[in-house]
Backbone as a chain_set.jsonl record, in Angstrom:
{"seq": "MSTTQSERLRGLVEPLVSSKDLDLEEITVTPAGKRRVLRIVVDADDGVQLDTCAELSREISEQLDTTDAMGSGEYVLEVTSPGADRPLTAHRHYVRATGRLVKFRLTEQAGSGELVARILEVDEDGLDLEVPGVKGRKPTTRRLAFADIDRARVEVEFNRKENNSKNNTNNEEEA", "coords": {"N": [[112.425, 111.053, 113.054], [111.782, 109.363, 110.219], [112.713, 109.226, 106.834], [112.097, 108.28, 103.471], [114.322, 107.168, 100.815], [113.433, 108.158, 98.386], [111.9, 110.39, 99.196], [113.935, 111.981, 100.339], [115.548, 112.417, 98.083], [113.725, 113.794, 96.442], [113.366, 116.096, 97.987], [115.918, 117.249, 97.759], [116.215, 117.621, 94.988], [113.925, 118.902, 93.921], [113.885, 121.792, 94.504], [115.984, 122.664, 92.816], [115.046, 121.949, 90.294], [112.68, 123.468, 90.166], [113.796, 126.02, 90.182], [114.528, 126.351, 87.584], [112.198, 126.774, 86.311], [110.771, 124.429, 85.779], [108.822, 121.382, 85.93], [108.948, 118.774, 88.26], [108.568, 115.618, 87.34], [109.026, 112.888, 87.832], [110.945, 110.644, 89.855], [113.147, 108.021, 89.821], [114.866, 105.149, 91.035], [116.724, 102.596, 89.855], [118.053, 99.272, 89.722], [121.06, 98.489, 87.935], [122.96, 96.281, 86.914], [125.924, 96.264, 88.717], [125.62, 98.784, 89.534], [123.392, 101.59, 90.108], [120.656, 103.313, 88.553], [119.752, 106.592, 88.62], [117.047, 108.208, 87.684], [115.723, 111.179, 86.613], [112.914, 112.853, 85.761], [111.84, 115.64, 84.025], [109.684, 118.379, 83.091], [108.092, 120.945, 81.093], [105.827, 123.594, 80.154], [106.479, 124.465, 77.579], [108.074, 122.428, 76.722], [111.315, 120.805, 77.166], [114.589, 121.829, 76.854], [117.617, 120.358, 75.587], [120.039, 121.459, 76.496], [119.207, 122.601, 78.885], [118.554, 120.317, 80.373], [121.143, 119.219, 80.592], [122.511, 121.203, 82.068], [120.982, 121.207, 84.406], [121.465, 118.596, 85.225], [124.206, 118.73, 85.913], [124.036, 120.482, 88.126], [122.401, 119.008, 89.884], [124.012, 116.771, 90.262], [126.233, 117.946, 91.59], [124.913, 118.721, 93.937], [124.079, 116.236, 94.953], [126.558, 115.114, 95.493], [127.247, 116.318, 97.859], [125.776, 115.111, 99.787], [124.412, 112.136, 101.408], [122.386, 110.936, 100.062], [122.175, 109.074, 97.987], [123.525, 106.979, 99.001], [126.464, 104.855, 99.426], [127.103, 103.398, 97.171], [127.843, 103.021, 93.609], [126.351, 105.041, 91.065], [124.404, 106.051, 88.207], [123.467, 109.101, 86.866], [120.614, 110.332, 85.306], [119.044, 112.9, 83.646], [116.128, 113.823, 82.23], [113.534, 114.478, 79.765], [110.0, 113.747, 79.612], [108.956, 110.952, 77.639], [107.29, 110.526, 74.44], [105.379, 108.619, 74.816], [104.466, 108.768, 77.382], [102.161, 108.335, 80.037], [99.222, 110.357, 80.535], [98.665, 111.892, 83.449], [98.302, 113.979, 85.211], [96.656, 117.164, 85.633], [98.113, 119.227, 84.366], [99.438, 117.776, 82.406], [97.445, 117.181, 80.556], [96.791, 119.767, 79.731], [99.172, 120.485, 78.462], [98.994, 118.743, 76.368], [97.103, 119.754, 74.7], [95.597, 120.08, 71.57], [96.746, 117.821, 70.622], [96.489, 114.378, 69.525], [94.915, 111.903, 71.399], [94.77, 108.775, 73.072], [92.256, 107.412, 74.883], [91.396, 105.413, 77.631], [88.43, 104.42, 78.882], [86.56, 104.651, 81.978], [84.591, 102.15, 83.72], [82.205, 103.282, 84.507], [81.893, 105.199, 82.55], [81.313, 103.677, 80.414], [83.311, 101.967, 79.619], [85.788, 100.741, 77.275], [87.622, 102.252, 74.476], [88.716, 105.458, 73.32], [89.715, 107.569, 70.796], [90.817, 110.772, 70.362], [91.176, 114.297, 69.655], [92.488, 116.739, 71.808], [90.827, 119.652, 72.491], [90.255, 121.68, 74.351], [90.934, 122.324, 77.805], [89.688, 122.24, 81.073], [88.975, 122.703, 84.578], [87.273, 120.555, 85.16], [87.239, 118.732, 83.045], [87.621, 117.688, 79.602], [87.325, 119.128, 76.344], [86.766, 117.608, 73.339], [87.737, 116.631, 69.995], [86.44, 114.277, 68.003], [87.671, 112.218, 65.554], [86.222, 111.883, 62.29], [84.719, 108.985, 60.807], [85.133, 106.966, 57.959], [84.822, 109.033, 55.928], [83.062, 110.765, 57.196], [82.314, 113.814, 58.98], [84.325, 115.232, 61.627], [83.352, 115.047, 65.12], [82.362, 116.764, 68.134], [83.039, 116.289, 71.617], [82.461, 116.056, 75.094], [84.449, 115.198, 77.838], [84.682, 114.068, 81.048], [87.148, 114.279, 83.648], [86.814, 112.305, 85.555], [85.841, 110.201, 84.103], [87.95, 109.076, 82.811], [90.118, 106.425, 82.613], [92.715, 105.767, 81.766], [95.138, 107.602, 79.852], [96.933, 108.465, 76.921], [99.214, 110.13, 74.805], [98.959, 109.964, 71.31], [101.308, 109.224, 68.868], [101.795, 111.163, 66.052], [102.761, 110.929, 62.833], [102.231, 111.955, 60.311], [100.617, 114.27, 60.49], [98.309, 116.527, 59.281], [98.378, 119.88, 59.247], [96.007, 122.444, 59.975], [96.148, 125.099, 58.215], [94.648, 127.168, 57.224], [93.375, 128.965, 58.958], [95.572, 130.227, 60.153], [96.72, 131.443, 57.877], [94.72, 133.237, 57.168], [94.729, 134.943, 59.415], [97.316, 135.999, 59.21], [97.138, 137.429, 56.822], [95.333, 139.407, 57.523], [96.806, 140.832, 59.373], [98.795, 141.958, 57.834]], "CA": [[111.6, 111.11, 111.874], [112.405, 108.598, 109.153], [112.251, 109.551, 105.495], [112.556, 107.32, 102.472], [115.292, 107.707, 99.867], [112.682, 108.926, 97.402], [111.559, 111.683, 99.788], [115.177, 112.749, 100.46], [115.932, 112.841, 96.736], [112.772, 114.825, 96.005], [113.692, 117.312, 98.737], [117.146, 117.825, 97.206], [116.112, 117.895, 93.557], [112.799, 119.774, 93.558], [114.223, 123.224, 94.424], [116.822, 122.901, 91.634], [114.155, 121.849, 89.128], [111.787, 124.637, 90.205], [114.56, 127.232, 89.863], [114.618, 126.406, 86.115], [110.804, 126.856, 85.852], [110.393, 123.103, 85.296], [108.069, 120.53, 86.847], [109.547, 117.474, 88.546], [107.539, 114.631, 87.02], [109.274, 111.547, 88.347], [112.278, 110.248, 90.29], [113.22, 106.572, 90.012], [116.172, 104.538, 91.21], [116.607, 101.209, 89.426], [119.34, 98.58, 89.64], [121.62, 98.268, 86.598], [124.2, 95.547, 87.19], [126.478, 96.593, 90.035], [125.284, 100.18, 89.82], [121.987, 101.967, 90.061], [120.363, 104.451, 87.686], [118.862, 107.598, 89.176], [116.427, 108.889, 86.545], [114.911, 112.323, 87.013], [112.144, 113.302, 84.6], [111.343, 117.004, 84.187], [108.907, 118.846, 81.952], [107.637, 122.335, 81.136], [104.763, 123.85, 79.188], [107.057, 124.585, 76.238], [109.05, 121.363, 76.546], [112.585, 120.969, 77.859], [115.733, 121.847, 75.953], [118.725, 119.483, 75.949], [120.992, 122.235, 77.293], [118.635, 122.756, 80.222], [118.753, 119.024, 81.047], [122.573, 119.068, 80.901], [122.813, 122.144, 83.144], [120.313, 120.702, 85.598], [122.187, 117.378, 85.607], [125.426, 119.153, 86.624], [123.654, 121.045, 89.416], [121.922, 117.913, 90.736], [125.19, 115.97, 90.585], [126.959, 118.678, 92.632], [124.119, 118.665, 95.168], [124.128, 114.859, 95.462], [127.908, 114.865, 96.008], [127.367, 116.883, 99.213], [124.877, 114.388, 100.686], [124.456, 110.668, 101.315], [121.046, 110.534, 99.603], [122.287, 107.895, 97.122], [124.327, 105.953, 99.682], [127.871, 104.803, 99.026], [127.274, 102.653, 95.924], [127.909, 103.777, 92.36], [125.083, 105.264, 90.359], [124.415, 106.88, 86.999], [122.408, 110.109, 86.923], [119.99, 110.713, 84.039], [118.022, 113.941, 83.719], [115.489, 113.71, 80.923], [112.143, 114.91, 79.643], [109.157, 112.566, 79.397], [108.827, 110.494, 76.258], [106.002, 110.721, 73.78], [104.424, 107.598, 75.245], [104.187, 108.912, 78.799], [100.736, 108.472, 80.359], [98.752, 111.643, 81.039], [98.145, 111.583, 84.78], [98.035, 115.211, 85.956], [95.952, 118.197, 84.878], [99.067, 119.943, 83.506], [99.748, 116.921, 81.257], [96.368, 117.371, 79.578], [96.935, 121.122, 79.191], [100.3, 120.441, 77.526], [98.62, 117.903, 75.22], [96.062, 120.421, 73.914], [95.896, 120.038, 70.14], [97.312, 116.512, 70.287], [95.606, 113.222, 69.464], [95.116, 111.118, 72.615], [93.988, 107.546, 73.204], [91.695, 107.333, 76.221], [90.697, 104.208, 78.097], [87.364, 104.964, 79.719], [86.167, 103.887, 83.161], [83.337, 101.382, 83.569], [81.12, 104.257, 84.664], [81.741, 105.912, 81.281], [80.999, 102.722, 79.364], [84.531, 101.236, 79.258], [86.215, 100.929, 75.896], [88.65, 103.228, 74.152], [88.33, 106.605, 72.525], [90.842, 108.343, 70.275], [90.296, 112.095, 70.04], [92.102, 115.425, 69.803], [92.112, 117.641, 72.895], [90.602, 121.023, 72.037], [90.314, 122.576, 75.497], [91.007, 121.674, 79.116], [89.327, 123.071, 82.215], [89.147, 121.992, 85.851], [86.409, 119.375, 85.253], [87.426, 117.756, 81.978], [88.179, 118.021, 78.299], [86.527, 119.221, 75.129], [87.493, 116.791, 72.372], [87.281, 116.463, 68.627], [86.539, 112.87, 67.637], [87.792, 112.158, 64.094], [85.155, 111.225, 61.548], [85.039, 107.67, 60.266], [84.637, 106.705, 56.602], [84.406, 110.241, 55.234], [82.182, 111.627, 58.005], [82.966, 114.948, 59.623], [84.625, 115.043, 63.058], [82.346, 115.518, 66.071], [82.925, 117.202, 69.41], [82.568, 115.528, 72.766], [82.946, 116.469, 76.409], [84.871, 114.048, 78.633], [85.063, 114.448, 82.408], [88.333, 113.584, 84.147], [86.365, 111.128, 86.304], [85.527, 109.133, 83.147], [89.193, 108.62, 82.183], [90.903, 105.447, 83.352], [94.088, 106.006, 81.308], [95.251, 108.412, 78.632], [98.3, 108.514, 76.393], [99.293, 110.832, 73.53], [99.25, 109.156, 70.13], [102.319, 109.846, 68.026], [101.293, 111.408, 64.694], [103.871, 111.197, 61.938], [101.79, 112.659, 59.108], [99.495, 115.148, 60.818], [98.122, 117.65, 58.373], [97.983, 121.07, 60.0], [95.0, 123.301, 59.362], [96.797, 126.398, 58.099], [93.766, 128.198, 56.672], [93.147, 129.972, 59.989], [96.806, 130.991, 60.279], [96.879, 132.266, 56.692], [93.746, 134.327, 57.262], [95.214, 135.887, 60.425], [98.496, 136.674, 58.689], [96.71, 138.381, 55.802], [94.688, 140.536, 58.177], [97.82, 141.621, 60.06], [99.702, 142.603, 56.864]], "C": [[112.338, 110.421, 110.721], [111.832, 109.018, 107.81], [112.828, 108.536, 104.519], [113.576, 107.992, 101.557], [114.593, 108.59, 98.84], [112.331, 110.318, 97.932], [112.79, 112.571, 99.929], [115.61, 113.282, 99.099], [115.023, 113.953, 96.234], [113.072, 116.148, 96.702], [114.94, 118.011, 98.217], [116.954, 118.363, 95.795], [115.05, 118.94, 93.231], [113.146, 121.263, 93.531], [115.078, 123.563, 93.195], [115.973, 122.891, 90.364], [113.253, 123.082, 89.046], [112.517, 125.913, 89.819], [114.726, 127.404, 88.354], [113.229, 126.515, 85.491], [110.349, 125.554, 85.195], [109.556, 122.408, 86.353], [108.824, 119.225, 87.024], [108.449, 116.431, 88.374], [107.767, 113.296, 87.728], [110.731, 111.402, 88.786], [112.235, 108.739, 90.487], [114.674, 106.165, 90.203], [115.991, 103.065, 90.868], [117.984, 100.562, 89.377], [119.753, 98.384, 88.187], [122.979, 97.592, 86.79], [124.665, 95.864, 88.598], [126.161, 98.019, 90.461], [123.775, 100.362, 89.872], [121.847, 103.14, 89.099], [119.361, 105.339, 88.408], [118.331, 108.397, 88.002], [115.486, 109.959, 87.078], [114.239, 112.862, 85.757], [111.553, 114.674, 84.916], [110.579, 117.411, 82.934], [108.544, 120.311, 82.161], [106.585, 122.521, 80.056], [105.29, 123.906, 77.76], [108.069, 123.496, 75.939], [110.347, 121.704, 77.263], [113.72, 120.869, 76.844], [116.841, 120.941, 76.488], [119.739, 120.214, 76.821], [120.505, 122.421, 78.721], [118.795, 121.462, 81.021], [120.206, 118.845, 81.465], [122.965, 119.961, 82.076], [122.216, 121.651, 84.465], [121.019, 119.446, 86.117], [123.454, 117.729, 86.386], [125.086, 119.665, 88.024], [123.191, 119.957, 90.379], [123.096, 117.05, 91.177], [125.998, 116.626, 91.706], [126.227, 118.592, 93.963], [124.186, 117.267, 95.795], [125.493, 114.528, 96.048], [128.094, 115.38, 97.431], [126.509, 116.142, 100.235], [125.114, 112.881, 100.567], [123.128, 110.116, 100.792], [121.079, 109.291, 98.715], [123.115, 106.782, 97.764], [125.743, 105.943, 99.124], [128.098, 104.08, 97.708], [127.321, 103.56, 94.705], [126.52, 103.93, 91.748], [125.336, 106.125, 89.129], [123.228, 107.825, 87.107], [121.924, 110.406, 85.516], [118.936, 111.772, 84.31], [117.427, 114.02, 82.322], [114.098, 114.322, 80.942], [111.302, 113.665, 79.376], [109.078, 112.208, 77.916], [107.431, 110.731, 75.719], [104.951, 109.746, 74.286], [104.082, 107.675, 76.731], [102.681, 109.028, 79.046], [100.41, 109.891, 80.851], [98.083, 111.371, 82.38], [97.781, 112.818, 85.594], [97.359, 116.229, 85.039], [96.903, 118.901, 83.907], [99.461, 119.112, 82.287], [98.705, 117.102, 80.157], [96.466, 118.755, 78.931], [98.047, 121.136, 78.151], [99.98, 119.631, 76.275], [97.503, 118.523, 74.387], [96.506, 120.488, 72.457], [96.435, 118.691, 69.683], [96.22, 115.449, 70.265], [95.944, 112.326, 70.647], [94.226, 109.887, 72.587], [93.576, 107.433, 74.672], [91.152, 105.935, 76.472], [89.708, 104.708, 79.13], [87.063, 104.053, 80.903], [84.893, 103.094, 82.867], [82.135, 102.31, 83.627], [80.837, 104.991, 83.352], [81.475, 104.967, 80.119], [82.183, 101.898, 78.892], [84.944, 101.553, 77.834], [87.277, 101.99, 75.742], [88.083, 104.32, 73.255], [89.608, 107.295, 72.072], [90.273, 109.675, 69.809], [91.375, 113.145, 70.265], [91.59, 116.332, 70.913], [92.003, 119.058, 72.34], [90.802, 122.026, 73.167], [90.307, 121.772, 76.777], [90.549, 122.682, 80.157], [89.459, 122.222, 83.483], [88.365, 120.673, 85.926], [86.674, 118.323, 84.188], [87.943, 118.377, 80.697], [87.097, 118.202, 77.25], [87.367, 118.567, 74.045], [86.904, 116.905, 70.984], [87.54, 115.005, 68.267], [86.591, 112.793, 66.119], [86.616, 111.425, 63.458], [85.638, 109.898, 60.973], [84.397, 107.533, 58.892], [84.046, 107.957, 55.947], [83.468, 111.152, 56.013], [82.993, 112.732, 58.662], [83.273, 114.612, 61.086], [83.488, 115.589, 63.914], [83.048, 115.976, 67.338], [82.297, 116.406, 70.534], [83.206, 116.102, 74.022], [83.292, 115.208, 77.191], [85.343, 114.547, 79.987], [86.302, 113.666, 82.832], [87.953, 112.3, 84.871], [86.068, 109.942, 85.388], [86.768, 108.546, 82.467], [89.903, 107.643, 83.109], [92.384, 105.64, 83.052], [94.047, 106.873, 80.061], [96.72, 108.496, 78.232], [98.264, 109.217, 75.038], [99.643, 109.835, 72.433], [100.283, 109.911, 69.287], [101.759, 109.955, 66.608], [102.469, 111.777, 63.801], [103.466, 112.046, 60.745], [100.613, 113.568, 59.375], [99.466, 116.319, 59.851], [97.593, 118.819, 59.189], [96.918, 121.835, 59.241], [95.563, 124.716, 59.335], [95.878, 127.495, 57.595], [93.507, 129.299, 57.69], [94.39, 130.853, 60.129], [97.01, 131.908, 59.081], [95.938, 133.464, 56.718], [94.24, 135.376, 58.244], [96.411, 136.662, 59.911], [98.118, 137.713, 57.653], [96.083, 139.605, 56.435], [95.714, 141.447, 58.841], [98.661, 142.428, 59.079], [99.19, 143.937, 56.384]], "O": [[113.407, 110.871, 110.308], [110.618, 109.152, 107.659], [113.918, 108.003, 104.729], [113.685, 109.217, 101.523], [115.106, 109.645, 98.468], [112.448, 111.308, 97.21], [112.718, 113.773, 99.673], [115.99, 114.445, 98.969], [115.494, 114.939, 95.667], [113.035, 117.205, 96.071], [115.011, 119.24, 98.234], [117.467, 119.428, 95.45], [115.258, 119.778, 92.354], [112.73, 121.951, 92.599], [114.914, 124.629, 92.602], [116.16, 123.72, 89.474], [113.088, 123.666, 87.975], [111.93, 126.797, 89.197], [115.035, 128.504, 87.894], [113.086, 126.366, 84.277], [109.637, 125.567, 84.191], [109.572, 122.788, 87.524], [109.287, 118.634, 86.048], [107.513, 116.369, 89.17], [106.815, 112.651, 88.169], [111.634, 111.966, 88.168], [111.395, 108.229, 91.228], [115.586, 106.75, 89.618], [115.204, 102.365, 91.505], [118.969, 101.215, 89.033], [118.915, 98.144, 87.318], [124.015, 98.256, 86.824], [123.901, 95.75, 89.556], [126.402, 98.408, 91.603], [123.002, 99.419, 89.703], [122.807, 103.873, 88.86], [118.266, 104.902, 88.763], [119.064, 109.173, 87.389], [114.587, 109.69, 87.875], [114.908, 113.275, 84.81], [110.866, 114.857, 85.921], [110.795, 116.861, 81.855], [108.673, 120.846, 83.262], [106.466, 121.698, 79.148], [104.624, 123.445, 76.832], [108.848, 123.624, 74.995], [110.465, 122.757, 77.888], [113.784, 119.915, 76.068], [116.984, 120.777, 77.7], [120.246, 119.643, 77.786], [121.3, 122.4, 79.66], [119.132, 121.499, 82.204], [120.478, 118.371, 82.568], [123.674, 119.52, 82.981], [122.873, 121.68, 85.506], [121.149, 119.266, 87.328], [123.749, 117.103, 87.404], [125.763, 119.325, 88.994], [123.546, 119.977, 91.558], [123.167, 116.643, 92.337], [126.402, 115.958, 92.658], [126.855, 118.408, 95.006], [124.331, 117.13, 97.01], [125.586, 113.748, 96.995], [128.997, 114.931, 98.137], [126.508, 116.495, 101.415], [125.904, 112.42, 99.743], [122.789, 108.961, 101.051], [120.112, 108.53, 98.69], [123.373, 105.757, 97.133], [126.171, 106.878, 98.447], [129.203, 104.144, 97.17], [126.897, 104.715, 94.756], [125.648, 103.074, 91.896], [126.343, 106.827, 89.031], [122.112, 107.398, 87.405], [122.726, 110.699, 84.629], [118.033, 111.559, 85.118], [118.141, 114.257, 81.348], [113.557, 114.641, 82.001], [111.835, 112.637, 78.959], [109.129, 113.085, 77.054], [106.513, 111.091, 76.456], [103.755, 110.022, 74.192], [103.477, 106.754, 77.278], [101.998, 109.754, 78.324], [101.232, 110.535, 81.503], [97.055, 110.697, 82.44], [97.031, 112.718, 86.565], [97.483, 116.156, 83.817], [96.542, 119.146, 82.756], [99.785, 119.674, 81.241], [99.041, 117.169, 78.975], [96.249, 118.899, 77.728], [97.893, 121.727, 77.082], [100.619, 119.808, 75.239], [97.004, 117.885, 73.46], [97.627, 120.892, 72.148], [96.566, 118.449, 68.483], [95.173, 115.595, 70.896], [97.112, 112.018, 70.883], [93.081, 109.942, 72.14], [94.413, 107.368, 75.572], [90.512, 105.348, 75.599], [90.083, 105.334, 80.122], [87.282, 102.843, 80.843], [84.207, 103.35, 81.877], [81.168, 102.14, 82.884], [79.697, 105.361, 83.07], [81.416, 105.398, 78.967], [82.088, 101.202, 77.881], [84.486, 102.539, 77.257], [87.77, 102.555, 76.718], [87.104, 104.12, 72.536], [90.487, 107.573, 72.887], [89.369, 109.719, 68.975], [92.355, 112.911, 70.971], [90.403, 116.658, 70.959], [92.964, 119.597, 71.79], [91.424, 123.073, 72.987], [89.747, 120.677, 76.835], [90.967, 123.84, 80.134], [90.012, 121.123, 83.433], [88.748, 119.772, 86.671], [86.373, 117.147, 84.393], [88.597, 119.421, 80.693], [86.078, 117.512, 77.268], [88.531, 118.918, 73.85], [85.729, 117.231, 70.813], [88.683, 114.551, 68.226], [85.664, 113.25, 65.449], [86.086, 110.468, 64.022], [86.823, 109.723, 60.692], [83.253, 107.939, 58.69], [82.91, 107.94, 55.471], [83.115, 112.223, 55.521], [84.198, 112.6, 58.872], [82.573, 113.813, 61.707], [82.753, 116.481, 63.491], [84.199, 115.614, 67.583], [81.175, 115.913, 70.421], [84.344, 116.571, 74.004], [82.515, 114.253, 77.205], [86.278, 115.343, 80.078], [86.486, 112.52, 82.422], [88.686, 111.313, 84.81], [86.046, 108.799, 85.845], [86.659, 107.634, 81.648], [90.248, 107.981, 84.241], [93.21, 105.675, 83.964], [93.067, 106.882, 79.316], [97.615, 108.585, 79.072], [97.391, 108.94, 74.216], [100.508, 108.977, 72.605], [100.129, 111.106, 69.032], [101.305, 108.965, 66.034], [103.099, 112.817, 63.992], [104.292, 112.791, 60.218], [99.691, 113.633, 58.562], [100.466, 117.004, 59.638], [96.498, 118.757, 59.749], [96.926, 121.872, 58.011], [95.465, 125.447, 60.321], [96.289, 128.654, 57.54], [93.426, 130.468, 57.312], [94.281, 132.076, 60.215], [97.435, 133.05, 59.254], [96.318, 134.571, 56.336], [94.181, 136.57, 57.953], [96.514, 137.865, 60.149], [98.725, 138.783, 57.61], [96.271, 140.721, 55.95], [95.542, 142.666, 58.881], [99.19, 143.478, 59.445], [99.841, 144.592, 55.571]]}, "num_chains": 1, "name": "protein.A"}
């Protein structure tokens, strides 16, 4: 039974990642001069702390030292969390992006084109979105099925104004 390097690496790494309550998002091996870079991307619902990445990196390094999964050549190990520009490809990615502004590229079936909207809710079939108003108009809501999404990526918002009126009301009621 022949297995690829990627499958061997996944088999070694996935139990270590799962033991930290993280999701293994991606494993890549890329050439970098005379060495290779083994990049392992992990994520969690509440994000990933730097200390967790460092601890996981040590554990993965120890595990790799006991095997020949990376062969005999030199390599650099990187354990990281996904960047802000990572495409949303799995259901859990959309759940984690709830409340965030996302740029969608729609399928031909959905009319092609692009849509920028905030994810309000995610279920098994699709998303409930808030589409920002244009030229002073109020935002509207829209339902988007997963089948209608060709690509999706979180938009980085530097100056997002939070709606704190709901939080202030709740805090006053609790006091």
